[in-house]
C-alpha positions in Angstrom: 31.7 -69.2 5.7 34.3 -67.5 7.8 33.0 -69.1 11.1 33.2 -72.5 9.4 36.9 -72.0 8.5 37.9 -70.7 11.8 36.2 -73.8 13.4 37.9 -76.2 11.2 41.1 -74.5 11.8 40.7 -74.8 15.7 39.7 -78.5 15.4 42.7 -79.2 13.1 45.2 -77.4 15.5 47.4 -80.1 17.2 47.2 -80.1 21.0 50.7 -79.2 22.3 52.8 -81.8 24.3 52.4 -80.8 28.0 55.3 -79.2 29.7 57.6 -81.2 31.9 60.5 -78.8 32.4 61.5 -78.1 36.1 63.7 -75.1 35.2 62.8 -72.0 32.9 64.5 -72.7 29.7 65.7 -69.0 29.3 66.6 -68.1 32.7 67.3 -71.4 34.5 65.2 -70.5 37.6 62.9 -73.2 39.1 59.3 -73.3 38.0 56.2 -74.1 39.9 53.9 -76.1 37.6 50.9 -74.8 39.5 51.6 -71.2 39.1 54.3 -70.5 36.3 53.4 -69.1 33.0 53.6 -71.4 30.0 54.4 -71.0 26.4 54.1 -73.2 23.4 57.1 -73.5 21.1 57.2 -76.0 18.2 54.3 -78.1 19.5 55.6 -78.3 23.1 54.6 -76.6 26.1 57.3 -74.9 28.6 57.0 -73.6 31.9 58.6 -70.3 32.5 59.9 -68.4 35.5 58.3 -65.1 34.4 56.2 -63.7 31.6 59.2 -61.8 30.1 60.8 -65.2 29.1 58.0 -66.1 26.5 59.2 -63.6 23.8 62.7 -64.6 24.3 62.0 -68.4 23.9 59.6 -67.8 21.0 62.0 -65.5 19.2 65.1 -67.6 19.4 64.2 -71.2 20.3 67.5 -72.6 19.1 69.3 -70.6 21.7 67.6 -72.3 24.5 66.3 -75.5 23.2 68.1 -78.7 21.8 66.9 -79.9 18.5 64.6 -82.6 20.2 63.0 -79.8 22.2 64.8 -80.4 25.5 65.9 -77.4 27.2 69.7 -76.8 27.0 69.9 -76.1 30.8 68.2 -79.4 31.6 70.3 -81.9 33.6 71.8 -84.6 31.2 
């Protein structure tokens, strides 16, 4: 029964939108899509400059992201 529940939960989980940012939302450093770590916040993936930025972004996304999910340090 537990296996069935877990399987259903995995199938029902939405696929996050792929990362498109070129700068780390936390530190503002350039990211390399082929090598940079990623994190999912609010259903959107973000590339990061280092692993330490994941907790900062997950803990306080409003500090780094606009309401629409755009990183605040993105070019306007």
